C-alpha positions as CSV (number, residue, x, y, z in Angstrom):
1,M,80.7,-44.6,17.5
2,R,78.2,-46.1,20.3
3,K,77.2,-42.7,21.3
4,S,75.7,-41.8,17.3
5,V,74.4,-45.3,17.5
6,C,72.2,-44.6,20.7
7,V,71.2,-41.5,19.2
8,F,69.8,-43.2,15.6
9,V,68.1,-45.6,17.5
10,I,66.8,-42.6,19.6
11,L,65.3,-40.8,16.2
12,A,64.2,-43.9,14.8
13,L,61.9,-44.3,18.0
14,V,60.7,-40.8,17.7
15,A,60.0,-41.2,13.8
16,T,58.2,-44.7,14.4
17,A,56.0,-42.9,17.1
18,I,55.2,-39.8,15.8
19,V,54.3,-42.1,12.1
20,G,52.5,-44.6,14.7
21,A,50.0,-41.7,16.2
22,A,49.6,-40.2,13.1
23,Y,48.1,-43.5,11.8
24,F,46.1,-43.7,14.5
25,V,45.1,-40.3,14.4
26,R,44.1,-40.7,10.8
27,S,42.5,-44.2,11.1
28,R,40.3,-43.3,14.4
29,P,37.0,-42.1,13.0
30,L,35.7,-38.6,12.8
31,A,32.3,-37.7,14.7
32,L,30.9,-35.2,12.8
33,K,27.6,-33.2,13.2
34,V,25.2,-34.3,10.4
35,A,21.9,-32.6,9.3
36,Q,18.6,-33.7,11.0
37,V,15.0,-33.3,9.4
38,E,13.1,-30.6,10.7
39,E,9.5,-30.2,11.1
40,S,7.3,-27.1,10.5
41,V,10.0,-25.4,8.4
42,P,9.0,-21.4,7.4
43,I,9.7,-20.4,3.9
44,R,10.5,-16.7,4.1
45,V,12.0,-14.4,1.8
46,F,14.1,-11.4,2.3
47,G,13.8,-8.4,0.7
48,L,15.3,-4.3,1.7
49,G,14.2,-1.1,1.0
50,T,12.4,1.7,1.9
51,V,8.8,3.1,2.4
52,E,7.2,4.4,-0.1
53,A,3.8,6.0,-1.7
54,R,1.4,4.7,-4.2
55,V,-0.2,8.1,-5.0
56,V,2.8,11.3,-4.3
57,S,1.5,13.9,-5.8
58,K,3.5,17.4,-6.6
59,A,-0.1,20.0,-6.4
60,S,0.6,23.4,-8.3
61,F,-1.8,26.2,-9.9
62,D,-2.4,26.3,-13.4
63,V,-2.1,30.1,-13.8
64,G,1.1,32.3,-12.4
65,A,0.9,34.7,-9.9
66,M,1.9,35.7,-6.5
67,I,1.1,33.9,-3.4
68,V,-1.0,35.6,-0.9
69,E,-2.3,32.5,1.5
70,F,-1.4,29.6,2.5
71,A,-4.3,27.3,4.5
72,A,-2.4,24.2,5.3
73,D,1.0,23.1,6.3
74,H,3.6,20.5,6.7
75,G,2.2,17.5,8.3
76,N,-1.1,18.4,8.0
77,H,-4.2,16.2,6.9
78,V,-6.7,17.7,4.0
79,K,-9.5,16.4,2.7
80,K,-10.4,16.3,-0.9
81,G,-11.4,20.0,-2.3
82,D,-10.3,21.7,1.2
83,E,-8.2,24.7,0.2
84,L,-4.5,24.8,0.4
85,A,-3.2,28.3,-1.1
86,R,-4.2,31.1,-2.7
87,L,-2.9,33.7,-5.5
88,V,-3.5,37.3,-5.9
89,S,-6.6,37.7,-8.0
90,T,-7.4,41.4,-8.4
91,E,-6.7,41.6,-12.1
92,Q,-8.8,38.3,-12.9
93,E,-11.2,39.3,-10.8
94,A,-11.8,42.6,-13.1
95,K,-11.6,40.3,-15.7
96,V,-14.5,38.3,-14.7
97,A,-16.2,41.3,-13.8
98,R,-16.1,42.8,-17.5
99,A,-17.0,39.5,-18.5
100,K,-20.4,39.3,-16.4
101,A,-20.7,43.0,-17.9
102,A,-20.9,41.5,-21.1
103,S,-22.7,38.8,-21.2
104,R,-25.8,41.0,-19.0
105,S,-25.4,43.4,-22.7
106,A,-25.5,40.3,-24.8
107,E,-28.6,39.3,-23.0
108,A,-30.4,42.9,-23.4
109,A,-29.6,42.7,-27.0
110,T,-31.0,39.2,-27.4
111,L,-34.1,40.5,-25.8
112,K,-34.3,43.7,-27.5
113,A,-34.0,41.8,-30.8
114,Q,-36.9,38.9,-30.3
115,T,-39.1,42.0,-29.1
116,N,-38.3,43.7,-32.8
117,V,-39.3,40.3,-34.1
118,E,-42.3,40.7,-32.7
119,K,-42.8,44.5,-34.2
120,A,-42.0,43.2,-37.4
121,R,-44.5,40.4,-37.4
122,A,-47.1,42.5,-36.4
123,V,-46.4,45.2,-38.8
124,L,-46.2,42.3,-41.7
125,A,-50.2,41.0,-40.1
126,Q,-51.4,44.4,-40.6
127,R,-49.5,44.8,-44.4
128,R,-50.8,41.7,-45.5
129,E,-54.8,42.4,-44.6
130,A,-54.2,45.5,-46.0
131,N,-53.2,44.4,-49.1
132,R,-55.7,41.7,-49.6
133,R,-58.4,44.2,-49.2
134,K,-56.9,46.8,-52.0
135,Q,-56.2,43.7,-53.9
136,A,-60.2,42.5,-53.2
137,L,-60.9,46.4,-54.4
138,V,-58.9,46.4,-57.7
139,G,-60.8,43.5,-59.3
140,R,-63.8,46.2,-59.0
141,S,-61.7,49.3,-59.9
142,V,-63.0,50.4,-56.5
143,V,-58.8,51.4,-55.8
144,S,-56.2,51.9,-58.5
145,E,-54.0,49.6,-59.8
146,Q,-51.2,51.5,-58.5
147,T,-52.6,51.2,-55.1
148,A,-52.4,48.0,-55.3
149,E,-49.1,47.8,-56.3
150,E,-48.3,49.7,-53.2
151,A,-50.1,47.3,-50.8
152,Q,-48.4,44.6,-52.1
153,R,-45.1,46.2,-52.2
154,D,-45.7,47.0,-48.5
155,E,-46.2,43.5,-47.8
156,D,-42.8,42.4,-49.3
157,V,-41.5,45.1,-47.7
158,A,-42.7,43.9,-44.3
159,K,-41.9,40.1,-44.8
160,A,-38.4,40.9,-44.8
161,D,-37.7,43.3,-42.2
162,L,-39.0,40.4,-40.4
163,A,-36.6,38.0,-42.0
164,V,-34.0,40.9,-41.0
165,A,-35.5,40.8,-37.1
166,E,-35.4,37.0,-37.2
167,S,-31.9,37.2,-38.2
168,D,-31.1,39.7,-35.5
169,V,-32.1,37.6,-32.8
170,E,-29.9,34.6,-34.2
171,V,-27.1,36.7,-34.2
172,A,-27.9,38.0,-30.8
173,K,-28.2,34.7,-29.4
174,A,-24.4,33.8,-31.1
175,Q,-23.0,36.9,-29.1
176,L,-24.9,35.9,-25.6
177,A,-23.4,32.2,-26.4
178,D,-19.8,33.7,-27.1
179,A,-20.0,36.3,-23.9
180,S,-21.4,33.6,-21.8
181,A,-18.6,31.5,-22.5
182,Q,-16.3,34.0,-21.9
183,Y,-17.8,34.7,-18.4
184,D,-17.4,31.1,-17.5
185,Y,-13.4,31.1,-18.9
186,E,-12.6,34.3,-16.7
187,R,-14.5,32.0,-13.6
188,T,-12.7,29.1,-14.0
189,I,-9.7,30.7,-14.4
190,L,-10.0,32.9,-11.5
191,S,-11.0,29.6,-9.5
192,R,-7.6,28.4,-10.7
193,H,-5.9,31.2,-8.3
194,V,-7.4,29.3,-5.0
195,L,-5.5,25.7,-4.9
196,V,-7.6,22.6,-3.8
197,A,-6.3,19.2,-2.4
198,P,-7.2,16.6,-5.3
199,F,-7.9,14.1,-2.4
200,D,-7.9,13.0,1.3
201,A,-3.5,13.7,2.0
202,V,-1.3,14.3,4.0
203,V,1.0,17.3,3.4
204,V,4.5,15.8,3.2
205,D,5.9,19.4,2.2
206,R,5.2,23.2,1.5
207,L,8.0,24.1,-1.5
208,R,7.2,27.9,-1.2
209,E,6.5,30.5,0.8
210,L,4.3,33.6,0.8
211,G,5.3,36.3,-1.1
212,T,6.7,34.3,-3.7
213,V,5.8,34.9,-7.4
214,I,5.1,31.2,-9.3
215,K,4.9,30.1,-12.9
216,A,1.7,27.8,-13.7
217,G,3.1,24.2,-13.0
218,D,5.5,24.9,-10.8
219,P,4.9,22.9,-7.3
220,V,3.6,24.4,-4.0
221,F,3.1,20.9,-2.3
222,T,3.7,17.6,-1.9
223,L,1.2,15.7,-1.3
224,M,0.4,11.5,-0.2
225,E,-2.7,10.3,-0.4
226,N,-3.8,8.9,2.5
227,G,-3.7,5.0,3.1
228,S,-1.4,4.6,0.2
229,G,1.7,3.5,2.0
230,W,4.0,0.7,1.5
231,V,6.7,-0.7,1.6
232,L,9.1,-1.1,-2.0
233,A,11.3,-4.0,-1.3
234,S,14.1,-5.2,-3.4
235,V,14.6,-8.8,-3.7
236,D,17.4,-11.3,-5.2
237,E,16.1,-12.4,-8.4
238,S,17.2,-16.3,-7.1
239,R,14.6,-15.9,-4.4
240,A,11.9,-14.0,-5.7
241,G,10.2,-16.7,-8.2
242,P,7.8,-18.3,-5.4
243,I,7.3,-14.4,-4.3
244,A,2.8,-13.9,-5.2
245,F,0.4,-11.9,-4.7
246,G,-1.4,-11.4,-1.5
247,Q,1.8,-13.6,0.5
248,R,2.1,-12.6,4.1
249,A,4.5,-10.3,5.3
250,Q,6.1,-8.8,8.3
251,V,7.7,-5.5,7.9
252,R,10.4,-3.9,10.3
253,L,10.9,0.3,10.1
254,R,14.5,0.8,10.9
255,S,13.3,3.8,13.6
256,R,11.4,1.1,14.8
257,P,13.5,-2.3,15.2
258,R,11.3,-3.8,18.0
259,E,8.1,-3.9,15.9
260,T,6.8,-5.9,13.1
261,F,4.1,-5.2,11.3
262,E,2.0,-7.7,9.9
263,A,1.7,-6.8,5.5
264,R,0.8,-8.6,2.1
265,V,2.2,-8.3,-1.2
266,V,0.2,-6.5,-3.5
267,R,2.7,-5.4,-6.2
268,I,5.4,-7.2,-8.0
269,G,7.3,-5.4,-10.1
270,I,7.3,-6.4,-13.6
271,E,10.8,-5.1,-14.1
272,S,13.9,-5.8,-12.6
273,D,16.2,-3.7,-12.1
274,R,19.2,-4.5,-14.8
275,V,22.5,-3.8,-12.5
276,S,21.3,-5.3,-9.1
277,E,19.8,-7.7,-10.3
278,E,16.8,-7.2,-7.8
279,R,13.1,-7.6,-8.2
280,R,10.9,-4.6,-7.0
281,V,7.8,-6.0,-4.4
282,Y,5.8,-3.9,-3.1
283,V,4.0,-4.8,0.5
284,K,1.4,-2.8,2.2
285,C,0.6,-3.2,6.2
286,D,-2.7,-4.1,7.4
287,R,-2.4,-1.7,10.4
288,C,0.4,0.7,9.3
289,P,2.1,3.5,11.9
290,E,0.4,6.5,12.4
291,S,3.3,8.4,11.0
292,F,5.6,7.0,8.8
293,H,8.3,8.5,6.8
294,L,9.0,8.7,3.1
295,G,12.3,6.9,2.1
296,E,13.2,5.6,5.7
297,Q,14.6,2.1,5.6
298,A,12.7,-1.2,5.7
299,E,12.7,-4.9,5.9
300,A,10.0,-6.7,4.8
301,L,10.3,-11.1,5.0
302,I,7.4,-12.3,2.9
303,D,6.2,-16.0,4.1
304,I,6.4,-18.5,1.4
305,T,5.3,-21.5,2.1
306,K,6.1,-23.9,5.0
307,L,7.2,-27.1,4.5
308,P,5.9,-29.8,6.9
309,S,9.3,-31.2,7.5
310,A,12.2,-31.1,5.4
311,L,16.3,-32.0,5.8
312,M,17.4,-28.2,5.8
313,I,21.5,-28.1,5.1
314,P,23.7,-24.6,5.8
315,E,24.7,-22.7,3.2
316,T,27.9,-22.8,4.6
317,A,28.1,-26.7,4.3
318,V,27.7,-26.5,0.5
319,Q,30.3,-25.7,-2.1
320,G,29.7,-24.4,-6.1
321,F,26.2,-23.9,-5.1
322,D,24.9,-22.8,-9.0
323,G,21.3,-22.2,-7.3
324,R,20.2,-25.6,-7.9
325,R,22.6,-28.1,-7.1
326,G,26.2,-27.9,-4.8
327,A,28.7,-29.9,-3.1
328,V,28.4,-31.1,0.4
329,W,30.3,-34.2,2.2
330,T,28.4,-37.2,3.4
331,I,29.0,-40.1,5.7
332,A,28.2,-43.5,3.5
333,N,29.0,-46.8,5.0
334,G,31.3,-45.0,7.4
335,R,33.9,-43.0,5.1
336,L,33.5,-39.9,4.4
337,E,32.9,-38.8,0.5
338,R,32.1,-35.5,-1.6
339,R,29.0,-35.3,-3.6
340,R,26.6,-33.3,-5.6
341,V,23.1,-33.2,-4.5
342,D,19.7,-31.4,-5.4
343,F,18.0,-28.4,-3.0
344,G,14.9,-27.0,-3.2
345,L,13.7,-24.4,-1.2
346,R,16.4,-21.6,1.0
347,T,15.4,-19.9,4.2
348,D,16.1,-16.4,5.1
349,D,18.6,-17.7,7.5
350,A,20.4,-19.1,4.7
351,H,19.3,-22.8,4.7
352,L,19.0,-25.1,2.4
353,E,16.4,-27.7,1.7
354,Y,17.7,-30.9,0.4
355,A,15.4,-32.2,-2.4
356,G,17.5,-35.3,-3.8
357,G,21.0,-37.2,-4.4
358,L,22.4,-38.9,-1.5
359,A,23.3,-42.6,-1.7
360,E,21.1,-44.6,0.2
361,G,21.9,-44.4,3.9
362,A,24.1,-41.4,3.4
363,Q,24.0,-38.2,5.8
364,I,24.8,-34.9,4.8
365,V,27.9,-33.2,7.2
366,V,26.8,-29.8,8.6
367,E,30.0,-29.0,10.0
368,P,33.8,-28.2,8.1
369,V,35.6,-31.0,7.6
370,P,39.0,-30.9,7.4
371,E,40.8,-31.0,3.7
372,G,42.1,-34.0,2.7
373,S,39.5,-36.3,4.6
374,E,38.0,-38.3,1.1
375,G,37.6,-41.5,2.2
376,R,38.4,-41.6,5.8
377,A,36.3,-43.0,8.6
378,A,33.9,-41.1,10.3
379,E,30.3,-41.2,12.2
380,P,27.9,-39.1,12.8
381,L,27.8,-37.3,15.6
């Protein structure tokens, strides 16, 4: 009996000690780290994307034939008008020669028709003068009326011959214009057997080989205009609002992780991606690397603004953040309490700018708080 009483007393004392220790721990103020005002806080927006080019062209021939010569290849720099490739053109050269001969024949026919007009005018002048004299003589009965009528008829015939000759000139001119147009057409088709660079460019890829028979429009080269490279970055819509044209940015290429290239926002996509809910932002380097690769992964940090001073809260300390408000632990009057506050801008390292909603004198806790700590005593660390 006495032994049982002793055990009971010992257990009671242990339980009392445990309760007392728990009460002591519970009542002891927690020392917690709180947010501090930071100076010159840069606000940047992160975007992940790829290296692209504003002007990329699939260069092709307007006609179909066999490729017989290449004057450019992968990686070459070409100037506007430089020859890139050539098609077999024997048949077209023959057509040009035939059209040239037809044009010269039409020129000769035109000259002949114009000469016939001069001849017809001379004959008409002769017949007109002869008719005038005979009409004067018939009044004095020197020549017969029949002779006068024949003279008038000869003049009328000469007039008709002149009209015909002048019509022949117009027909010859029309035939010359047609022959000249055909000659120009055949020469144009011949010129299309040579592919030239439409702008100063870098040859990204050569898509055909010598001896390949191609159709009109089949791509032969992929060309990228010099200086048109930029980075297409996808930015979360929730962070893309403050982005504007001309803002500075820093670009890092995956192949050059230790280098940063200064850039500027040059285009903001009007249409966002409906699936990923991201906005397309194009940034262009001030001084791009001499060699870069289309499709290479790139990161862009866009400078939105710089806050002179701000109370910055890590997102890990905010619960239920909806883009504008969220719940945080605060120390107010020496006690912990949950409170929903307003936030402004976000940094690229996942910190939120406090914008309002705290009680006077309250401070925001920025480290984890044990569950069930509502109302517990606390003090800023």
